[in-house]
C-alpha positions as CSV (number, residue, x, y, z in Angstrom):
1,M,0.0,0.1,0.1
2,Q,3.0,2.6,0.9
3,H,4.7,1.6,-2.5
4,R,1.0,2.8,-4.2
5,T,1.1,5.3,-2.2
6,V,4.5,6.4,-3.3
7,A,4.0,5.9,-6.8
8,F,1.0,7.9,-7.5
9,S,2.4,10.6,-5.6
10,Q,5.5,10.5,-8.6
11,F,3.5,10.2,-11.2
12,C,1.4,13.2,-10.0
13,R,4.7,15.0,-9.9
14,S,5.5,13.9,-13.3
15,T,2.1,15.1,-14.8
16,E,2.2,18.9,-13.2
17,K,2.2,21.6,-15.6
18,K,5.5,22.7,-16.4
19,P,6.6,25.8,-18.1
20,K,7.2,26.4,-21.3
21,C,10.2,27.9,-21.2
22,V,12.4,27.6,-18.6
23,G,13.4,31.6,-17.1
24,L,10.3,32.8,-19.0
25,G,9.4,35.2,-16.0
26,L,12.7,36.3,-15.6
27,C,12.8,37.5,-19.5
28,Y,9.5,39.1,-18.8
29,T,10.8,40.8,-16.1
30,L,14.1,42.0,-18.1
31,L,11.6,43.5,-20.8
32,S,9.7,45.2,-18.1
33,C,13.0,46.8,-16.6
34,L,13.8,48.4,-20.2
35,F,10.2,49.6,-20.6
36,F,10.6,51.4,-17.1
37,S,13.7,52.7,-17.6
38,V,13.0,54.0,-21.1
39,T,9.6,55.5,-19.5
40,S,12.2,57.5,-17.0
41,F,14.4,58.3,-19.7
42,L,11.7,60.1,-22.5
43,V,10.2,61.9,-19.0
44,K,13.7,63.5,-18.7
45,K,13.8,64.0,-22.2
46,V,10.5,66.1,-22.0
47,D,10.9,69.8,-22.5
48,G,8.6,72.4,-20.7
49,I,5.8,69.8,-19.8
50,H,5.2,69.4,-16.2
51,A,5.6,66.5,-14.3
52,L,1.7,65.9,-13.5
53,E,1.0,66.8,-17.0
54,I,3.1,64.1,-18.2
55,S,1.3,61.4,-15.2
56,G,-1.9,62.3,-16.6
57,I,-0.9,61.7,-20.2
58,R,0.7,58.4,-19.4
59,C,-2.7,57.2,-17.2
60,L,-5.0,58.2,-20.0
61,F,-2.9,55.9,-22.1
62,Q,-3.1,52.8,-19.6
63,W,-6.9,53.7,-19.2
64,L,-7.5,53.6,-22.9
65,F,-5.7,50.1,-23.3
66,T,-7.2,48.6,-20.4
67,W,-10.6,49.4,-21.0
68,P,-11.4,47.1,-23.2
69,A,-9.8,44.2,-22.3
70,I,-11.9,44.7,-18.7
71,I,-15.4,44.7,-21.1
72,Y,-13.4,41.9,-23.0
73,N,-13.1,39.9,-19.4
74,E,-16.8,40.8,-17.9
75,I,-15.2,42.6,-15.2
76,D,-17.0,44.3,-12.5
77,L,-15.3,48.2,-13.4
78,L,-16.0,49.0,-9.8
79,G,-14.7,45.1,-8.5
80,P,-16.2,43.3,-5.4
81,K,-17.7,45.0,-2.7
82,D,-15.4,44.8,0.4
83,L,-12.2,45.5,-2.0
84,R,-13.4,48.7,-3.2
85,V,-12.0,51.1,-0.8
86,L,-8.3,49.1,-0.5
87,L,-8.9,49.3,-4.8
88,C,-9.3,53.4,-4.4
89,T,-6.9,53.4,-1.8
90,R,-4.0,51.6,-4.0
91,G,-5.1,53.8,-6.8
92,I,-4.3,56.8,-5.2
93,L,-0.9,55.6,-3.7
94,G,0.1,54.5,-7.2
95,A,-1.1,57.4,-9.3
96,V,1.0,59.4,-6.3
97,A,4.1,57.9,-6.5
98,M,4.2,58.2,-10.3
99,M,3.8,61.9,-10.1
100,L,6.6,62.4,-7.6
101,F,8.7,60.5,-9.8
102,F,8.6,62.0,-12.7
103,Y,8.9,65.3,-10.6
104,A,12.2,63.5,-9.3
105,I,13.9,63.0,-12.5
106,Q,12.5,66.9,-13.7
107,Q,14.6,67.6,-10.7
108,M,18.0,65.9,-10.7
109,P,20.2,63.3,-12.3
110,L,18.0,60.7,-13.6
111,A,20.2,57.5,-12.3
112,D,20.0,59.4,-8.7
113,A,16.5,59.4,-8.8
114,T,16.0,55.8,-9.9
115,V,18.0,54.6,-6.9
116,I,16.1,56.5,-4.6
117,M,12.8,55.2,-5.8
118,F,14.3,51.3,-6.1
119,S,14.8,52.0,-2.3
120,N,10.6,50.9,-1.7
121,P,11.3,46.6,-1.0
122,V,13.0,48.2,1.9
123,F,9.9,50.1,3.1
124,V,7.4,46.9,1.8
125,S,9.0,44.9,4.3
126,V,8.9,47.7,7.1
127,F,4.9,48.3,6.2
128,A,4.2,44.3,5.8
129,W,5.5,44.3,9.7
130,I,3.3,46.9,10.8
131,F,-0.2,46.3,8.8
132,L,0.1,42.8,7.7
133,K,1.9,41.4,11.1
134,E,4.5,39.6,9.1
135,R,7.6,38.7,10.7
136,C,10.7,41.0,11.2
137,T,13.8,39.6,11.1
138,F,17.2,40.7,12.3
139,W,18.1,42.0,8.8
140,D,15.5,44.3,8.3
141,P,16.9,46.9,10.3
142,V,20.4,46.2,8.9
143,F,19.0,46.5,5.1
144,T,17.1,49.5,6.1
145,V,20.1,51.4,7.7
146,F,22.0,50.3,4.0
147,T,19.6,51.9,2.3
148,L,19.3,55.5,4.0
149,T,22.9,55.8,3.7
150,G,22.5,55.8,0.4
151,V,19.9,58.0,-0.1
152,I,21.9,60.4,2.1
153,L,25.0,60.1,-0.2
154,I,23.1,60.7,-2.9
155,A,21.0,64.1,-1.5
156,R,24.6,65.2,0.1
157,P,22.8,67.8,2.6
158,P,25.7,70.3,3.1
159,F,25.7,70.5,7.0
160,L,26.7,66.6,6.6
161,F,29.1,67.4,3.5
162,G,29.7,70.7,3.4
163,S,29.3,73.5,1.1
164,R,32.5,72.3,-1.3
165,V,30.7,68.6,-1.7
166,S,26.9,69.8,-2.1
167,G,28.0,72.1,-5.1
168,S,26.1,75.3,-5.8
169,E,22.8,76.5,-4.0
170,S,20.6,76.1,-7.2
171,D,22.1,72.8,-7.6
172,Y,21.6,71.6,-3.9
173,K,17.9,73.0,-4.0
174,N,16.8,71.3,-7.1
175,R,18.3,67.6,-5.9
176,M,16.7,68.1,-2.5
177,K,13.5,68.8,-3.8
178,G,14.2,65.7,-6.4
179,T,15.3,63.5,-3.3
180,A,12.1,64.4,-1.4
181,A,10.2,63.8,-4.3
182,A,12.0,60.2,-5.5
183,F,12.0,59.4,-1.5
184,G,8.1,60.2,-1.0
185,S,7.5,58.1,-4.3
186,A,8.9,54.9,-3.0
187,I,7.2,55.4,0.4
188,C,4.2,55.3,-1.6
189,A,5.2,52.5,-4.3
190,A,5.7,50.5,-1.0
191,L,2.6,51.2,0.6
192,T,1.0,50.2,-3.0
193,L,2.4,46.9,-2.8
194,T,1.8,46.8,0.6
195,V,-2.4,47.2,-0.4
196,I,-1.7,44.8,-3.0
197,R,-0.5,42.1,-1.1
198,K,-3.6,43.0,1.4
199,M,-5.9,42.5,-1.6
200,G,-4.2,39.2,-2.9
201,K,-5.3,37.1,-6.0
202,S,-9.3,38.1,-5.2
203,V,-8.8,40.9,-7.9
204,S,-7.5,40.9,-11.3
205,Y,-5.1,43.0,-12.0
206,L,-6.4,44.5,-14.9
207,L,-9.2,46.0,-12.4
208,S,-5.5,47.6,-10.3
209,I,-4.2,49.1,-13.4
210,W,-7.8,50.3,-14.2
211,Y,-8.3,52.3,-10.5
212,Y,-5.0,53.3,-10.9
213,S,-5.3,55.1,-14.2
214,V,-8.8,56.4,-13.7
215,I,-7.3,57.9,-10.3
216,G,-4.5,59.2,-11.4
217,L,-5.6,60.6,-14.6
218,I,-8.3,62.4,-12.1
219,L,-5.6,63.4,-9.8
220,S,-3.3,64.8,-12.8
221,V,-6.4,67.1,-14.1
222,I,-7.0,68.6,-10.7
223,M,-3.6,69.3,-9.9
224,V,-2.1,70.8,-13.2
225,S,-5.7,73.1,-13.2
226,A,-5.3,74.3,-9.5
227,L,-1.3,75.0,-10.4
228,Q,-2.1,76.6,-14.1
229,E,0.6,74.6,-15.4
230,W,-1.1,73.7,-18.5
231,S,1.2,73.5,-21.4
232,L,0.8,72.2,-24.9
233,P,3.2,70.1,-26.3
234,F,5.4,71.4,-29.0
235,C,4.5,69.8,-32.6
236,G,6.9,66.8,-33.4
237,T,9.4,65.6,-31.2
238,D,7.7,66.1,-27.3
239,R,4.7,64.8,-28.6
240,V,6.2,61.9,-29.8
241,L,7.6,61.4,-26.6
242,L,4.1,61.9,-24.7
243,V,2.6,59.1,-26.8
244,L,6.2,56.7,-26.4
245,I,5.8,57.2,-22.4
246,G,2.4,56.0,-22.3
247,I,3.1,53.0,-24.0
248,C,6.4,52.1,-22.8
249,G,5.0,52.5,-19.2
250,L,1.7,50.2,-20.1
251,G,4.5,48.2,-21.9
252,G,6.1,47.5,-18.7
253,Q,3.1,47.1,-16.5
254,I,2.1,44.3,-18.8
255,F,5.4,42.4,-18.7
256,L,5.4,43.0,-14.7
257,T,2.4,41.5,-14.2
258,K,3.0,38.2,-16.6
259,A,6.0,38.0,-14.8
260,L,5.1,37.7,-10.7
261,Q,2.4,35.2,-12.5
262,I,4.7,32.9,-13.0
263,E,7.7,33.8,-11.2
264,K,8.9,34.4,-7.4
265,A,8.1,37.8,-6.3
266,A,11.8,37.4,-4.8
267,S,13.4,36.8,-7.8
268,V,11.7,39.7,-9.6
269,A,12.6,41.9,-6.9
270,L,16.0,41.2,-7.7
271,M,16.0,41.5,-11.3
272,K,14.5,44.7,-11.1
273,T,17.5,46.2,-9.5
274,L,18.9,46.1,-13.1
275,E,16.7,49.5,-13.8
276,V,19.4,51.0,-11.7
277,M,22.0,50.0,-13.8
278,L,19.8,51.2,-16.9
279,A,19.6,54.4,-15.5
280,F,23.1,54.9,-15.1
281,I,23.8,53.6,-18.9
282,F,21.4,56.0,-20.6
283,Q,21.9,58.8,-18.7
284,Y,25.9,58.4,-19.3
285,L,25.1,57.4,-23.0
286,F,22.4,60.0,-24.2
287,L,22.3,63.1,-21.5
288,N,26.0,63.3,-21.3
289,Y,25.8,63.0,-17.2
290,T,29.1,61.5,-15.3
291,P,27.9,61.0,-12.2
292,S,29.9,61.7,-9.0
293,W,31.6,59.0,-6.6
294,W,29.0,60.1,-4.2
295,S,26.2,58.9,-6.4
296,L,27.9,55.8,-7.2
297,G,28.3,55.1,-3.5
298,G,24.8,55.5,-2.8
299,A,23.6,53.3,-5.5
300,L,25.6,50.7,-4.4
301,C,23.8,51.2,-0.9
302,V,20.6,51.2,-2.0
303,T,21.4,48.4,-4.2
304,L,22.8,45.9,-1.7
305,G,19.8,46.9,0.7
306,T,17.3,45.9,-1.6
307,S,19.3,42.8,-3.2
308,G,19.5,41.8,0.7
309,V,15.5,42.3,1.2
310,A,14.9,40.2,-1.8
311,F,17.2,37.2,-1.4
312,Q,16.4,37.0,1.9
313,K,12.4,36.6,1.3
314,W,14.0,34.1,-1.7
315,Y,16.1,31.9,1.3
316,N,12.9,32.2,4.2
317,T,11.2,30.6,0.7
318,T,13.2,28.0,-0.1
319,H,14.1,27.1,3.1
320,T,10.1,26.7,4.5
321,R,9.5,24.5,1.3
322,K,12.5,22.5,2.0
323,I,11.5,21.7,5.4
324,T,7.8,21.3,4.2
325,N,8.6,18.3,1.5
326,S,10.6,16.9,4.3
327,A,7.6,16.5,6.9
328,N,5.4,15.5,4.1
């Protein structure tokens, strides 16, 4: 009887559905990194248009593409009644994170803004511990310290580094505004991921993007109108760049979602640190800007912090799975 049970379990494992292509999830992640990096680079290239207006245009494109998909799949536009508050919260936080990130890109070097934005995995662990009661390990505070050190190295406040290292007053003011915006974007992005984790798989990813797009578009219109920052894009290059921002942003969202469907979240998070490297490459090749050693040191600290979080989650998941398999 025991022999039959073992044989049956081996047969079940042999008939499990295997991925058609090994590493397909990581390929999707790589494509999402490329699309998001191109989006950030294009935002930097657009001239004379406020970051809030660019955010609204990107949300408009996402709304136009997700609406037909939602109708085709017969998904309720409002979503489940018990999750509508969370969906609205996800939309607001996600939209604010995007607006702040685009503003940071306009105020400071592209790579520096990207590095600070990608400190969000560290804060996800903190917020998951606070709101979702997930376990906090000894290493979480260590990775947080690494990340905050990296942010300080990029911001380089004069009271710590002196005026000679911090640069001119105008450069320092722009860098501080960009640093504050990028840090706020990282916090909002971390809260967004915490809300998405709270909702789990009970909500379609299309509906999540739909809320994000609609709320982001509404917020952009309200804020740009309040600030009176409406600007008609110049004919030619700027209009093409805005269209590409919308398309690339949507492409990044799609590939990231497909990656998370078939690949471990920790592996995806670790792979997405490539966006930092791509930002430095685009900045050096196309924007003719050479980063300082302080920025490179800050990028290294943030990358170590976020990679440490991803590796720790991967290790814990693998270790737990081994224990479960050995028990069975």
